[in-house]
Steps between C-alpha positions, in 0.01 A plus 500: 500500500884495507479531881270199514723293279808595696322400831381182342855407382640583849235277652594221263870543578429479877295186456775352281769586753296343785444177301873479417599555854250234612640254249855576606411471867332161436805384312729603789270335751492177304879501450569568868258233604668245273843608633386469861355154421842396364660629822262308726551180289874527535461558875272203542743281310788618716304445824393154386870400507552655852200394697333167597131504579267267702156398387235298681174394318199394696280207391208735444359836611284346777578644836626169641738464212629854527565452870687179429722688245603745766578223756718323240665836417580569872654153562716508180626860572583404859703206361678705239575780745688263724675308228597726212852639572497880569793546257324332201501670165198476263675214322563319833139558616355353170738205537409445867135496404552243231685279736225524763192456296426159662527648845278797409240257363526294817448796725203619281348152499516470875315833537234390250456163685493670841223727384291214389547506122631254252616726222817408305766763517791576256790740548723603206729769383364649172444814299159664583314808379455760775296828491636833631553447868587733789706405794489798733668776295645270237301409189599213269363540147289235341677217309660163525701409809642177622333388816451232761142391429282291726184367349230363741245265356357622172683838547211693364449750781646845568870488564744670735838619409812662632871517432751253646806697376561766606342384827167671482294206615674481835405844631127423526300196394195722448640813346838438334712820481849569389762502786782753505733205403264399214510865370876500514500175292282668245717812491812288434347354169294799381616829375363833647235539248383128536495527867274804483277304262428238768497732803312798348315364194231761474734796568748353255247455219374860537856648527629298212207570276529879533871543538656183342 
């Protein structure tokens, strides 16, 4: 009988230990998850002050409107590529965009008219919400960023975005990737850990979670 009671007590102790370990693990997971979230929020806030994004919204999701969006995008990027000074900082790039909104609207309007549409178009510099977005091996976390935004017609269709500063858009109009110069710009404003967070996000999260 005593042997049975002893085994029963040991069994209860093991179950209790497992439950305690599970609770402690869950607490650690939750705490690390919150800490990582704080790190990502800080990174996003820092990046928001160092990059300038580009956002083109189509009139609708109809194929003709989506094709028009890309044609407007191509013409505007070609114009900016030839006109924005190579030595511009993020502040200067934003200022250049503000000073050339009328010209950007004019170029966009000509493309729209040439393609047989009569949609209105508006260009503005504003703060916009962006999802997580990859540009080659660089990932920008979701959040609010200042952007040059072009709205075509009702602006209810799928959008297209890239980054004007550093000069991601100018590498490829189809698949924007970070140039070596762009990476150097990011390195100059981010510390080593922050840079790893945008260049190796998955590896960083796993490494940080287990090793801190």
